[in-house]
VEXVOSE-237603 format. One record per residue (C-alpha): residue number from 0; x, y, z. Coordinates in nm, 4 decimals. Each point is the difference from the previous one (the first is absolute). Example, Ala and Ser with C-alpha at 12.3 -4.5 7.8 and 13.67 -1.06 7.14 Angstrom:
   seq          X          Y          Z
     0     1.2300    -0.4500     0.7800
     1     0.1370     0.3440    -0.0660
//
This chain:
   seq          X          Y          Z
     0     2.0660     6.7952    -2.8702
     1     0.0450     0.0314     0.3715
     2     0.2748    -0.1730     0.1950
     3    -0.1088    -0.2962     0.2094
     4     0.0284     0.0397     0.3796
     5     0.2854    -0.1855     0.1765
     6    -0.2679    -0.1857     0.2089
     7    -0.3486    -0.1064    -0.1234
     8    -0.2406     0.0845     0.2786
     9    -0.2395    -0.2909    -0.0718
    10    -0.1984     0.0552     0.3311
    11    -0.0062     0.3778    -0.0075
    12    -0.3643     0.0261    -0.0605
    13    -0.0947    -0.2112     0.2903
    14     0.0121     0.1061     0.3811
    15     0.3069    -0.1429     0.1764
    16    -0.0908    -0.2982     0.2273
    17     0.1609    -0.0965     0.3124
    18     0.0800    -0.3542     0.1418
    19    -0.2348     0.0858     0.2922
    20    -0.2826     0.0567    -0.2550
    21     0.0722    -0.3354    -0.1612
    22    -0.0080    -0.1630     0.3563
    23    -0.3352     0.1594     0.0768
    24    -0.1470    -0.1523    -0.3175
    25     0.1540    -0.3441     0.0735
    26    -0.1528     0.0198     0.3565
    27    -0.3451     0.0603    -0.1552
    28     0.0119    -0.2955    -0.2307
    29     0.1154    -0.2174     0.3022
    30    -0.2822     0.1124     0.2010
    31    -0.2443    -0.1079    -0.2705
    32     0.1669    -0.3436    -0.0212
    33    -0.0411    -0.0599     0.3840
    34     0.3332     0.1505     0.1378
    35    -0.1153     0.3131     0.1594
    36     0.2113     0.2003     0.2436
    37     0.3295    -0.0062    -0.2139
    38     0.1472     0.3331    -0.1059
    39     0.3228     0.1528    -0.1140
    40     0.2999    -0.2409    -0.0015
    41    -0.2039    -0.2829     0.1483
    42    -0.2386     0.0060    -0.3022
    43     0.2832     0.0094    -0.2451
    44     0.1670    -0.2923     0.1843
    45    -0.3185    -0.2070    -0.0250
    46     0.0459    -0.0101    -0.3680
    47     0.3475    -0.1250     0.0133
    48     0.0880    -0.3537    -0.1121
    49     0.2440    -0.2428     0.1642
    50     0.2123    -0.1487    -0.2949
    51     0.2366    -0.2314     0.1918
    52     0.2485    -0.0008     0.2835
    53    -0.1806     0.2775     0.1713
    54     0.0425     0.2283    -0.3075
    55    -0.3167     0.2195    -0.0621
    56    -0.1006     0.1716    -0.3023
    57    -0.1605     0.3333     0.0584
    58    -0.2978     0.1260    -0.2097
    59     0.1641     0.3173    -0.0760
    60     0.3696     0.1132    -0.0762
    61     0.1305     0.3638    -0.0135
    62     0.3237     0.1801    -0.0119
    63     0.0085    -0.0439     0.3778
    64     0.0591    -0.3523    -0.0171
    65     0.3857     0.0195    -0.0328
    66     0.2587    -0.2603    -0.0923
    67     0.3854     0.0169    -0.0281
    68     0.1265     0.1487    -0.3230
    69    -0.0113    -0.2714    -0.2558
    70     0.2773     0.1510    -0.2204
    71     0.0044    -0.0067    -0.3793
    72    -0.0607    -0.2921    -0.2317
    73     0.3337    -0.1622    -0.0526
    74     0.1702     0.1411     0.3005
    75     0.0250    -0.1106     0.3569
    76    -0.1830    -0.1003     0.1857
    77    -0.1578    -0.1454    -0.3135
    78    -0.3625     0.0165     0.1482
    79    -0.1033     0.1373    -0.3340
    80     0.1681    -0.2533    -0.2143
    81     0.3483    -0.1366    -0.0995
    82    -0.0536    -0.0534    -0.3632
    83     0.0218     0.3851    -0.0973
    84     0.3265     0.1035    -0.1474
    85     0.0224     0.3665    -0.0577
    86    -0.2864     0.1021    -0.2305
    87    -0.0400    -0.3762    -0.1186
    88    -0.2861    -0.1954     0.1389
    89     0.0547    -0.3645    -0.0782
    90    -0.2920    -0.2486    -0.0108
    91    -0.0173    -0.3011     0.2053
    92     0.1168    -0.3550    -0.0836
    93    -0.2914    -0.2196    -0.1019
    94     0.0780    -0.3360     0.1613
    95    -0.1814    -0.3243    -0.0569
    96     0.0051    -0.3064     0.2278
    97     0.0572    -0.3515    -0.1438
    98    -0.0438    -0.3143     0.2019
    99    -0.1087    -0.2590    -0.2595
   100     0.1915    -0.3169     0.0566
   101     0.0420    -0.0852    -0.3718
   102     0.3152     0.1708    -0.1449
   103    -0.1354     0.0024    -0.3558
   104    -0.3405     0.1364     0.0986
   105     0.1801     0.2588     0.2171
   106     0.2175     0.1075    -0.2952
   107    -0.3037     0.0560    -0.2106
   108    -0.1611     0.2075     0.2850
   109     0.3201     0.1995     0.0452
   110     0.0319     0.0805    -0.3722
   111    -0.3623     0.1106    -0.0203
   112     0.0285     0.2153     0.3033
   113     0.3129     0.1822    -0.1458
   114    -0.1561     0.0337    -0.3337
   115    -0.3037     0.1692     0.1609
   116     0.1447     0.2640     0.2378
   117     0.1720    -0.1727     0.2760
   118     0.3509     0.1240     0.0845
   119     0.1382    -0.2543     0.2523
   120    -0.0826    -0.3472     0.1182
   121    -0.0502    -0.1529     0.3442
   122     0.0812    -0.3728    -0.0031
   123    -0.1096    -0.2469     0.2727
   124     0.2356    -0.2729    -0.0272
   125     0.1219    -0.3008     0.2106
   126    -0.1992    -0.2189     0.2154
   127    -0.3050    -0.1382    -0.1792
   128    -0.0022     0.2873    -0.2460
   129     0.2371     0.0551    -0.2899
   130     0.3207    -0.1951     0.0363
   131     0.3229     0.1980     0.0334
   132     0.1685    -0.1798    -0.2723
   133    -0.2794     0.1092    -0.2551
   134     0.0819     0.3709     0.0507
   135     0.1555     0.0178    -0.3374
   136    -0.2930    -0.1617    -0.1766
   137    -0.2406     0.2518     0.1665
   138     0.2076     0.2918    -0.1087
   139     0.0604    -0.1305    -0.3468
   140    -0.0612     0.3038    -0.2521
   141     0.0116     0.2522     0.2894
   142     0.2390     0.2983    -0.0524
   143     0.1520     0.0044     0.3376
   144     0.1514     0.3620    -0.0573
   145    -0.3625     0.1292    -0.0441
   146    -0.2055    -0.2009     0.2361
   147     0.0874    -0.0291     0.3771
   148    -0.0181    -0.3342     0.1672
   149    -0.1200    -0.0374     0.3620
   150     0.0407    -0.3452     0.1606
   151    -0.1978    -0.1478     0.2946
   152     0.1727    -0.3106     0.0712
   153    -0.0287    -0.0580     0.3712
   154     0.2623    -0.2459     0.1379
   155     0.1349    -0.0440    -0.3633
   156     0.0911     0.3581    -0.0332
   157     0.3784    -0.0362    -0.0479
   158    -0.0424    -0.2635    -0.2657
   159    -0.2494     0.1829    -0.1861
   160     0.2245     0.3134     0.0228
   161     0.2930    -0.1811    -0.1495
   162    -0.2101    -0.1356    -0.2760
   163    -0.1056     0.3630    -0.0847
   164     0.3464     0.1162     0.0081
   165     0.0979    -0.2772    -0.2452
   166    -0.2712     0.1262    -0.2353
   167     0.1276     0.3610     0.0213
   168     0.3603    -0.0970    -0.0789
   169    -0.0303    -0.2888    -0.2404
   170    -0.2234    -0.1626    -0.2615
   171    -0.2466     0.1605    -0.2412
   172    -0.1329     0.2367     0.2675
   173     0.3365     0.1357     0.0967
   174     0.0109     0.3753     0.0504
   175     0.2682     0.2552     0.0640
   176     0.1232     0.0364     0.3535
   177    -0.2217     0.2423     0.2093
   178    -0.3120    -0.0055    -0.2318
   179    -0.1975    -0.2666     0.2075
   180    -0.2555     0.1384     0.2246
   181    -0.2318    -0.1529     0.2702
   182     0.0336    -0.1810     0.3431
   183     0.1275    -0.3332     0.1070
   184    -0.2699    -0.0148     0.2699
   185     0.2096    -0.1012     0.2977
   186    -0.2138     0.0452     0.3166
   187     0.1116    -0.2189     0.2888
   188    -0.2227     0.1534     0.2553
   189    -0.3013    -0.0084    -0.2372
   190     0.0721    -0.3637    -0.0515
   191    -0.0225    -0.0598     0.3855
   192    -0.3252     0.1835     0.0027
   193    -0.1363    -0.2212    -0.2739
   194     0.1248    -0.3346     0.1313
   195     0.0855     0.0548     0.3659
   196     0.3356    -0.1630    -0.0557
   197     0.3139     0.1850     0.1105
   198     0.2387    -0.2644     0.0699
   199     0.2332     0.0983    -0.2734
   200    -0.0443     0.3749     0.0105
   201     0.3739     0.0677     0.0277
   202     0.0573    -0.1835    -0.3268
   203    -0.2983     0.1898    -0.1718
   204     0.1372     0.3311     0.1077
   205     0.3525    -0.0976    -0.1145
   206    -0.1336    -0.0925    -0.3331
   207    -0.1877     0.3114    -0.0417
   208     0.3184     0.2074     0.0839
   209     0.2039    -0.1857    -0.2425
   210    -0.2586     0.0727    -0.2743
   211    -0.0188     0.3518     0.0889
   212     0.3774     0.0281    -0.0433
   213    -0.0251    -0.1773    -0.3246
   214    -0.2606     0.2443    -0.1268
   215     0.2061     0.3070     0.1031
   216     0.3036    -0.1349    -0.1756
   217    -0.1380    -0.1550    -0.3177
   218    -0.3725     0.0893    -0.0413
   219    -0.0501     0.3572     0.1224
   220    -0.3537     0.0125    -0.1332
   221    -0.1125    -0.3014     0.2048
   222    -0.0918     0.0117     0.3678
   223     0.0345    -0.3001     0.2140
   224    -0.2347     0.0221     0.2843
   225    -0.3823     0.0636     0.0269
   226    -0.1559     0.1360     0.3141
   227    -0.3143    -0.1837    -0.0583
   228    -0.2912     0.1211     0.2150
   229    -0.2543    -0.2233    -0.1699
   230     0.0311    -0.2973     0.2584
   231    -0.0997     0.2288     0.2851
   232    -0.2743     0.1833    -0.2143
   233    -0.1518    -0.3388    -0.0962
   234    -0.0028    -0.1011     0.3624
   235    -0.2105     0.2977     0.0773
   236     0.2459     0.2628     0.1122
   237    -0.1105     0.3585     0.0067
   238     0.1503     0.2757    -0.1974
   239     0.2043     0.1185     0.2927
   240     0.1211    -0.3442     0.0737
   241     0.1019    -0.0507    -0.3619
   242     0.2034     0.3232    -0.0048
   243     0.1715    -0.0777     0.3294
   244     0.1004    -0.3519    -0.1093
   245     0.1322     0.1203    -0.3139
   246     0.2335     0.2285     0.1831
   247     0.1115    -0.2555     0.2382
   248     0.0727    -0.2557    -0.2661
   249     0.1886     0.2669    -0.2067
   250     0.2110     0.1013     0.2955
   251     0.0959    -0.3629     0.0660
   252     0.1018    -0.0456    -0.3819
   253     0.1967     0.3232     0.0240
   254     0.1966    -0.1320     0.2971
   255     0.0933    -0.3253    -0.1709
   256     0.0925     0.1632    -0.3342
   257     0.2158     0.2569     0.1759
   258     0.1660    -0.2596     0.2129
   259     0.0737    -0.1926    -0.3142
   260     0.2003     0.2941    -0.1370
   261    -0.2486     0.2007    -0.1882
   262    -0.0218     0.3771     0.0546
   263    -0.3212     0.1511     0.1303
   264    -0.0951     0.1320    -0.3509
   265     0.0713    -0.3394    -0.1602
   266    -0.1964    -0.1915     0.2749
   267    -0.2946     0.2398    -0.0290
   268     0.0086    -0.0364    -0.3840
   269    -0.0380    -0.3739     0.0149
   270    -0.3623     0.0345     0.1621
   271    -0.3284     0.0007    -0.1661
   272    -0.3126     0.0377     0.2127
   273    -0.3170    -0.1920    -0.0913
   274    -0.3226     0.1368     0.1429
   275    -0.3765    -0.0980    -0.0488
   276    -0.2393     0.2618    -0.1525
   277    -0.3524    -0.0250     0.1201
   278    -0.3453     0.1227    -0.1201
   279     0.0157     0.2753     0.2806
   280     0.1716     0.2339    -0.2462
   281     0.0929     0.2701     0.2458
   282     0.1482    -0.2454     0.2523
   283     0.2000    -0.1509    -0.2772
   284     0.1289     0.3469    -0.1393
   285     0.0880     0.0964     0.3697
   286     0.1879    -0.3248     0.0541
   287     0.2317     0.0235    -0.2912
   288     0.0611     0.3714     0.0788
   289     0.0768    -0.0824     0.3657
   290     0.2241    -0.3013    -0.0829
   291     0.2299     0.2379    -0.2125
   292     0.0010     0.2452     0.2732
   293     0.0937    -0.2616     0.2679
   294     0.2550    -0.1700    -0.2071
   295     0.1768     0.3306    -0.0939
   296     0.0529     0.0658     0.3685
   297     0.1161    -0.3391     0.0784
   298     0.2505    -0.0152    -0.2920
   299     0.1278     0.3520     0.0724
   300     0.0684    -0.1057     0.3713
   301     0.1827    -0.3100    -0.1257
   302     0.2242     0.2248    -0.2126
   303    -0.1524    -0.0479    -0.3434
   304    -0.0031     0.2921    -0.2362
   305    -0.2995     0.1643    -0.1453
   306    -0.0105    -0.2232    -0.3192
   307     0.0188    -0.3157     0.2036
   308    -0.2661     0.1327     0.2345
   309    -0.2614     0.0105    -0.2769
   310    -0.2139    -0.3252     0.0796
   311    -0.0689    -0.2080    -0.3006
   312    -0.3566    -0.1315     0.0345
   313    -0.1864    -0.2851    -0.1702
   314    -0.3669     0.0105     0.0609
   315    -0.2295    -0.3100    -0.0355
   316    -0.3739     0.0206    -0.0011
   317    -0.1105    -0.1718     0.3218
   318    -0.0805    -0.3655     0.0061
   319    -0.1940     0.0426     0.3262
   320    -0.2671     0.1901    -0.1736
   321    -0.0461    -0.2362    -0.2905
   322    -0.3183    -0.2271     0.0091
   323    -0.0797    -0.3346    -0.1425
   324    -0.3664     0.0766    -0.0289
   325    -0.1039     0.2533    -0.2569
   326     0.3630     0.0325    -0.0967
   327    -0.1019     0.2452    -0.2732
   328    -0.0189     0.2817     0.2686
   329     0.3675    -0.0529     0.0530
   330     0.0693     0.1960    -0.3089
   331    -0.1344     0.3078     0.1689
   332     0.2027    -0.0533     0.3156
   333     0.3113    -0.0455    -0.1905
   334    -0.0520     0.3077    -0.2087
   335    -0.0422     0.2175     0.3124
   336     0.3062    -0.1659     0.1535
   337     0.2001     0.0669    -0.3182
   338    -0.1101     0.3487    -0.0083
   339     0.0985     0.0391     0.3660
   340     0.3310    -0.1512    -0.0524
   341     0.0892     0.2346    -0.2876
   342    -0.1179     0.3000     0.1754
   343     0.1788    -0.1094     0.2979
   344     0.3288    -0.0019    -0.2121
   345     0.0811    -0.3717    -0.0244
   346     0.2922    -0.0819    -0.2362
   347    -0.1469    -0.3223    -0.1179
   348    -0.3472    -0.1336     0.0121
   349    -0.1551    -0.3503    -0.0279
   350    -0.3644    -0.0351    -0.0334
   351    -0.1214    -0.3363     0.0805
   352    -0.2425    -0.1612    -0.2521
   353    -0.3723     0.0027     0.1242
   354     0.0090    -0.3757     0.0135
   355     0.3193    -0.0513     0.1897
   356    -0.1787    -0.1136     0.3338
   357    -0.1366    -0.2959    -0.2055
   358     0.3260    -0.1414    -0.1369
   359     0.2057     0.0666    -0.3007
   360    -0.1343     0.3157    -0.1878
   361    -0.1688    -0.0334    -0.3312
   362     0.1056     0.1945    -0.3119
   363    -0.3027     0.2449     0.0280
   364     0.1118     0.0855     0.3557
   365     0.3565     0.0369    -0.0840
   366    -0.0799     0.2355    -0.2812
   367    -0.2408     0.2144     0.2058
   368     0.2787     0.0226     0.2660
   369     0.2313     0.1318    -0.2523
   370    -0.2554     0.2475    -0.1524
   371    -0.0916     0.1317     0.3442
   372     0.3551     0.1361     0.0193
   373     0.0202     0.1172    -0.3591
   374    -0.3196     0.1940     0.0260
   375     0.1188     0.1671     0.3383
   376     0.3518     0.0461    -0.1190
   377    -0.0680     0.1245    -0.3614
   378    -0.3686     0.1069    -0.0551
   379    -0.0450     0.1442     0.3490
   380     0.3431     0.1545     0.0005
   381     0.0760    -0.0833     0.3636
   382     0.3598    -0.0630    -0.1037
   383     0.0421     0.3690    -0.0999
   384    -0.0806     0.1461     0.3300
   385     0.2323     0.0283     0.3105
   386    -0.1659    -0.0831     0.3309
   387    -0.3717     0.0699    -0.1008
   388    -0.0951    -0.0297     0.3746
   389     0.2584     0.2591     0.1060
   390    -0.1471     0.3022     0.1722
   391    -0.3264    -0.1800     0.1018
   392    -0.0439     0.0724     0.3724
   393    -0.1579    -0.3394     0.0357
   394     0.2767    -0.1967    -0.1705
   395     0.2856     0.1946     0.1638
   396    -0.1624    -0.0505     0.3400
   397    -0.0696    -0.3711    -0.0438
   398     0.3636    -0.0376    -0.1252
   399     0.1273     0.1542     0.3134
   400    -0.2108    -0.2054     0.2172
   401     0.1034    -0.3269    -0.1663
   402     0.3621     0.0973     0.0293
   403    -0.0104     0.0751     0.3598
   404    -0.1933    -0.3200     0.0884
   405     0.2443    -0.2023    -0.2139
   406     0.2977     0.1571     0.1697
   407    -0.1247    -0.0882     0.3396
   408    -0.0709    -0.3694    -0.0927
   409     0.3597    -0.0146    -0.1710
   410     0.1583     0.1198     0.3198
   411    -0.1916    -0.2604     0.1934
   412     0.1257    -0.2695    -0.2314
   413     0.3520     0.1356     0.0326
   414    -0.0281    -0.0176     0.3888
   415    -0.1205    -0.3524    -0.0235
   416     0.3353    -0.0909    -0.1727
   417    -0.0770     0.0740    -0.3650
   418    -0.1954    -0.1764    -0.2786
   419     0.1236    -0.3514     0.0710
   420    -0.0568     0.0041     0.3612
   421    -0.3473     0.1547    -0.0503
   422    -0.0924    -0.2766    -0.2425
   423     0.1408    -0.2870     0.2225
   424    -0.1737     0.1321     0.3196
   425    -0.3343     0.0219    -0.1559
   426    -0.0172     0.3836     0.0511
   427    -0.0704     0.0609    -0.3669
   428    -0.2395    -0.2820    -0.0402
   429    -0.2011     0.0857     0.3081
   430    -0.0348     0.3701    -0.0820
   431    -0.1188    -0.0891    -0.3661
   432    -0.2503    -0.2462     0.1391
   433    -0.1374     0.2523     0.2349
   434    -0.0461     0.2320    -0.2992
   435    -0.1599    -0.2620    -0.2066
   436    -0.2363    -0.0951     0.2747
   437    -0.1409     0.3404     0.0285
   438    -0.0330     0.0329    -0.3707
   439    -0.1627    -0.3342    -0.0250
   440    -0.2570     0.1229     0.2498
   441    -0.0735     0.3136    -0.2148
   442    -0.0334    -0.2390    -0.3159
   443    -0.2416    -0.2173     0.1818
   444    -0.2076     0.2914     0.0966
   445     0.0314     0.1377    -0.3495
   446     0.1454     0.3272     0.1134
   447     0.2692    -0.0808    -0.2629
   448    -0.2268    -0.1172    -0.2976
   449     0.1266    -0.2359    -0.2586
   450    -0.2051     0.0690    -0.3246
   451    -0.1429    -0.3134    -0.1632
   452     0.0684    -0.2053     0.3094
   453    -0.1087     0.1601     0.3291
   454    -0.2148     0.2490    -0.1823
   455    -0.1963    -0.0392    -0.3115
   456     0.0702    -0.3697    -0.0610
   457    -0.1033    -0.1861    -0.3066
   458    -0.1238    -0.3458     0.0868
   459    -0.0462    -0.0785    -0.3711
   460     0.3636     0.0899    -0.1144
   461     0.1751    -0.2455    -0.2313
   462     0.3130    -0.1275     0.1902
   463     0.3250     0.0933    -0.1609
   464     0.2279    -0.3058    -0.0033
   465     0.3882     0.0151    -0.0342
   466     0.2892    -0.2452     0.0127
   467     0.1514    -0.0099     0.3443
   468     0.3039     0.2172     0.0573
   469     0.3343    -0.1614     0.1343
   470    -0.0126    -0.0341     0.3861
   471     0.1659     0.2740     0.1780
   472     0.2347    -0.0468     0.2843
   473    -0.1707    -0.0034     0.3186
   474     0.0467    -0.0692     0.3651
   475     0.0549     0.3603     0.1223
   476    -0.2509     0.2830     0.0149
   477    -0.3557    -0.0903    -0.1239
   478    -0.1352     0.1424    -0.3304
   479    -0.3343     0.1630     0.0228
   480    -0.2600     0.1564    -0.2153
   481    -0.2750     0.2429     0.0809
   482    -0.2840    -0.2194    -0.1541
   483     0.1041    -0.3468     0.1453
   484    -0.2641    -0.0175     0.2752
   485    -0.2974     0.0771    -0.2404
   486     0.1430    -0.2177    -0.2756
   487     0.0108    -0.2868     0.2532
   488    -0.3744     0.0439     0.0569
   489    -0.0541     0.0202    -0.3721
   490     0.2052    -0.3296    -0.0323
   491    -0.2314    -0.1509     0.2575
   492    -0.3004     0.0999    -0.1942
   493     0.1515    -0.1556    -0.3269
   494     0.0588    -0.3233     0.1907
   495    -0.3551    -0.0111     0.1246
   496    -0.1398     0.0705    -0.3604
   497     0.2243    -0.2832    -0.1342
   498    -0.1414    -0.2422     0.2565
   499    -0.3599     0.1037    -0.0156
   500    -0.0627     0.1740    -0.3239
   501    -0.0760     0.3372     0.1749
   502     0.1582     0.2864     0.1992
   503    -0.1284     0.0523     0.3568
   504    -0.2756     0.2408     0.0345
   505    -0.1221     0.2656     0.2617
   506    -0.3401     0.1305    -0.0821
   507    -0.0414     0.3687     0.0340
   508    -0.3281     0.0414     0.2028
   509    -0.1019     0.3489    -0.0969
   510    -0.2614     0.1725     0.2235
   511    -0.1909     0.3014    -0.1265
   512     0.0102     0.2029    -0.3334
   513     0.2826    -0.0235    -0.2273
   514     0.1161     0.3600     0.0974
   515     0.0190    -0.1119     0.3580
   516     0.2002    -0.3282    -0.0353
   517     0.2129     0.0684    -0.3069
   518     0.2952     0.1563     0.1930
   519     0.0536    -0.2937     0.2312
   520    -0.0905    -0.2726    -0.2445
   521     0.2610     0.1318    -0.2461
   522     0.2563     0.0155     0.2850
   523    -0.0768    -0.3489     0.1141
   524     0.0077    -0.1582    -0.3565
   525     0.3440     0.1755    -0.0533
   526     0.1339    -0.1446     0.3320
   527    -0.1352    -0.3495    -0.0582
   528     0.1127    -0.0155    -0.3640
   529     0.3450     0.1043     0.1034
   530     0.0132    -0.3493     0.1781
   531    -0.1375    -0.1957    -0.2967
   532    -0.3573    -0.0076     0.1413
   533    -0.3043     0.0667    -0.2267
   534    -0.2569     0.2366     0.1067
   535    -0.3568    -0.0428    -0.1492
   536    -0.2357     0.2704     0.1189
   537    -0.3289    -0.0753     0.1572
   538    -0.2590     0.2887    -0.0109
   539    -0.3021    -0.2046     0.0808
   540    -0.0284     0.1598     0.3525
   541    -0.1175     0.3221    -0.1885
   542    -0.1161     0.2830     0.2323
   543    -0.0299     0.3759    -0.0324
   544    -0.0335     0.3000     0.2301
   545    -0.3539    -0.1002     0.0938
   546     0.0126    -0.3807    -0.0258
   547     0.2279    -0.2263     0.2012
   548     0.2209    -0.2615    -0.1721
   549    -0.1484    -0.3467    -0.0417
   550     0.2497    -0.2097     0.1964
   551    -0.2040    -0.3162    -0.0880
   552     0.0662     0.0671    -0.3674
   553     0.3638     0.0674     0.0898
   554     0.0406    -0.3470     0.1453
   555    -0.1842    -0.1741    -0.2677
   556     0.2434     0.1625    -0.2600
   557     0.2860    -0.1167     0.1968
   558    -0.1172    -0.3495     0.0253
   559    -0.0579     0.0004    -0.3735
   560     0.3574     0.1199    -0.0654
   561     0.1480    -0.3101     0.1534
   562     0.2730     0.2113     0.1649
   563     0.1337    -0.0614     0.3490
   564     0.0686     0.3700     0.1002
   565    -0.1683     0.3374    -0.0213
   566     0.0973     0.3739     0.0379
   567    -0.2722     0.2382     0.1136
   568     0.0372     0.3361    -0.1883
   569    -0.1964     0.3012     0.0844
   570     0.0164     0.3304     0.1838
   571     0.0477     0.0541     0.3753
   572    -0.3461     0.1117     0.0354
   573    -0.1454    -0.3110    -0.1507
   574     0.2408    -0.2190     0.1971
   575    -0.1472     0.1452     0.3214
   576    -0.3493    -0.0858    -0.0984
   577     0.0465    -0.3210    -0.1826
   578     0.3508    -0.1156     0.0161
   579    -0.0542    -0.2596     0.2796
   580    -0.3178    -0.1294    -0.1684
   581     0.2000    -0.0530    -0.3221
   582     0.2759    -0.1789     0.1647
   583    -0.2339    -0.2384     0.1941
   584    -0.1858    -0.0715    -0.3224
   585     0.3241    -0.0765    -0.1975
   586     0.1080    -0.2314     0.2882
   587    -0.3514    -0.1721    -0.0036
   588     0.0435    -0.0527    -0.3775
   589     0.3197    -0.1991     0.0474
   590     0.2796     0.2653    -0.0286
   591     0.3134    -0.1288     0.1850
   592     0.1575     0.3271     0.0045
   593    -0.1547     0.3569    -0.0058
   594     0.1873     0.3241    -0.0400
   595    -0.1199     0.3329     0.0257
   596     0.1602     0.2898    -0.1935
   597     0.0610     0.2941     0.2278
   598     0.1293     0.0767     0.3304
   599    -0.2125    -0.1423     0.2785
   600     0.0459     0.2723     0.2468
   601    -0.1828    -0.0403     0.3299
   602    -0.2419    -0.2567    -0.1580
   603     0.2622    -0.2736    -0.0382
   604    -0.1284    -0.2243     0.2744
   605    -0.3581     0.0200    -0.1366
   606     0.1109    -0.0790    -0.3459
   607     0.2094    -0.2941     0.1100
   608    -0.2826    -0.1398     0.2113
   609    -0.2272     0.0178    -0.3099
   610     0.2586    -0.2012    -0.2078
   611     0.2514     0.2460    -0.1528
   612     0.3428    -0.1781     0.0126
   613     0.2195     0.2779    -0.1213
   614     0.0230     0.3543    -0.1291
   615     0.1758     0.1519    -0.3092
   616     0.0643     0.3746    -0.0345
   617     0.2658     0.2395    -0.1428
   618     0.3224    -0.0668     0.1870
   619    -0.0902    -0.3546     0.1259
   620     0.2622    -0.2894    -0.0344
   621    -0.1347    -0.1112    -0.3439
   622     0.2423    -0.3049    -0.0233
   623    -0.1100    -0.1272     0.3465
   624    -0.3699     0.0541    -0.0879
   625     0.0259    -0.1838    -0.3388
   626     0.1971    -0.2894     0.1744
   627    -0.2758    -0.0254     0.2572
   628    -0.2708    -0.0327    -0.2696
   629     0.1888    -0.2947    -0.1606
   630     0.0413    -0.1663     0.3369
   631    -0.3535     0.0456     0.1330
   632    -0.1939    -0.1027    -0.3168
   633     0.1833    -0.3357    -0.0033
   634     0.1923     0.0025    -0.3193
   635     0.3525    -0.1528    -0.0442
   636     0.3060     0.2100    -0.0361
//
């Protein structure tokens, strides 16, 4: 039996390839697609993709794409994770959110979660949700020494914390000192971001400091403050903005806690960071890795020791990516986001149920949310691997880019006076609004597709109804979702069907053989259906390579349909010969609005003079095009 070589030469039988050779092949492909003249680095750059905030993802990463040394898992700067202790890799905390306003029902849901794999509870209380006084009823039967409790009580944080303390120290749920775990959820600046109210910020900060001191003295396993980035993420912030805002918020809390008498180690140990995990898995992985690296640097400069500098992270699957339409697709989104959060090294993960955008989640949705984590944690064994993304040139480089961009944004906030002043001045809101406006444009043009909504919609889907969730505090930063513009169009279609008995229609006026018009008729059908508009196909025009389309038959078929709008679908060659005649025939048949599928090029004026009102093509503003159809064909909103 021969000994194995130290390195397995997997590519030894193939000739070595250089980057220059790869770039030449790229240039050849680009030339065939109409981008001739590009070579070398220019050809490679043509394949790069802008993610956000000017960050560009390259098509190829090699060992030449260097990044700072990420260290070792469990050691500063904790880029590679903070949960590894020696040779032990601990799994993440499976945390489920509860916001049902009925204490008895919430208690049933809590016990079901704990019996089926959940390890900690995230309770939304106060306001129109669970009453603070019912916290004992909600946690009845819960072993508080085994299940961590995380509170989200907004302005009622102090009262909720006192109620939880009383459960720890007395009654049937009492536990030994130091056995309780979780977080009290104090987040004064997050509350300003949500509500826009900062008149009593001094009181809120003082309460948070007192709670932190109480935890240090009496409940060492409980943290008092949450650096919650979700209000910014849900307003449309970019990843770089989220990271910078988390740093500026945490630094402000460190100042308050140390001024109140806590040491730097004690103050840093009272913070838990909450980030959103999106369906862009590599961006989420890099975000969590960059967040730990940045916090390690800040905590170290503030005097905290290595143990306190290990950021504790709670990742929550993004509410921005959740859709109301075709909500079943959300299961796929949350699965990818959960995988990214685990690979990124989050200490606790919450998977939002697939129907959470519709109201209070159903039992099936909650079960799937739990089991998503169970499969990834246990069956896929992700909890047994330290930093699976470590060593990936792409992941390491993206982590470094995010960290540098976030550090610049953090410094800008500090120069503006810190987190409070930046919130009050509108600096934060303005920057987030700019980012969301850019992203909204990409969503409208379907450059960022939303499966089941802006792409591949199902107009015949059965609506999923849920009881409304308790109203959340508002008045501050807005809350957005990627699908909202297209879902507004779908709602417009539903209203028309309820009023008239039928959805609006755009007849697809196909010119030429099936092989000629299929590509554009399929594209047009997908676009119009994304706005709730039905697209019956009219092929009566016929036509072949030798016979021209019968525009008279096309007009007759349109009249028989009873529709008010039509979309001409064919090839550029047939458009040049028969597009104007088809448009004129449709207008003569009573079409109020005629659309042509394709870019008009230098024939736009001729098409418009013949009766074409608008053009749709890949990259056009689909939302504007769909609203124009509704407006022009004379149907109510």
